[in-house]
N, C-alpha and C positions, 0 to 999 in steps of 0.2 A: 430560705433564698427568695430573692427576686423573681419578678416575672417582666417581660418584655414583652411589648405589644408592638407590631410594626404593621402598620398603615401604608399599601404599595397602591400610591395615586398613579393612574394614567393619567398624563397632563400633556395637551399638544400643545406644541412648541411654541404657538402666538398667544400659549396662556401661562405659559413660565412664569413669567413678570408677573400680572397677576396674581396666582397663587405665591408667590413669595412674598409678596405686599400685603398679603390677606394675613398669613403668617406673623410677620413681622408689626402687624399693629394688633395683635393678640398676643404680646408681650407681656407674659406674668400672668395671663389666665389659666394655666393649668401648674405655674411654679409654685403656686399655693397650695396647690390641694393636698389634702391630708394623706401619705405615705406615696407619692411621684416621688421620684430621685433623680430620673434624667429627660432630655428632649434632644434630640434633634431632624432638623429638616436636612434631606441628604438631595441633592440635585446629581439628576444622571449625564453623566461625562460623555458617555458613548454608546452606541447599540441599541440605546431603548426609550421610552418618553416615558418611565417610571420614577416617579420621586418617592421615597419612604421617609416616614413620620415614625422614627424611633422616639417610643418612650418606652421607660423603666420604672417600675413601682415596686412596690415593698411588697404587694402581695395582689390577690386575683380580687379581693373582697374594695382595696382599694382604688383599684381600676374603673371596677361596677359599679362603686360610688359618684365616681368622676362621671364615667358616662351617663348616668340618668339622674346626675345635679348640672353641675356645671359646664360640661363640652355639651349637654341638650339645650340649656337656654342659650349658648351660645350659637346655636345651629340655627336655632329658631328666630333667631333674633336679629338686628344686621340688614335694617331695608334698603334700597336705592330709593333715586328721585321716582314718586308718585303712589309710593307704599308700597312698592314692590319688591322682593327678595333678588339680591344680586341672583347670578348666574351660575353655576359651580365652573371654576376652573379645570375641575378633573371630569374625564370622561367615563374613569370607573374608577374603583375601592376594592381593596382584597383586605382584611384584615390576617396578620400571621398570629402567632399565641406562640411562646417558649418558654422554658423555665431555664434559669442560671444554673448550671450545675459546676462552672468554673470559672473564676473571674482572674485579672491581678491586676494592678495597679502601674503606676511608675514608680523608679525605687525613690524614698523618703531619704530629702539633701541631711 
């Protein structure tokens, strides 16, 4: 069964737009990875500054391969003017890991 990785990003209000634009500009970066199943960027509505980056993978090995390859390369690139990397939009990050033990989808028409 699949695994889920949720990256909890603490994002100050003044950095929300920056974070969302950065994710939008990376469209397709994870979707073409072997074993990738799903992605969602969840914006907080109330009571927290934490965004949730939800990814679902076929297995732990697929996630690890993406982390050590495409994701690592993406985070090492991306230079701003003057050759400096842009400042992170998040002030903190925590990774949660889950195994999918039950699932359901919409009814098939």
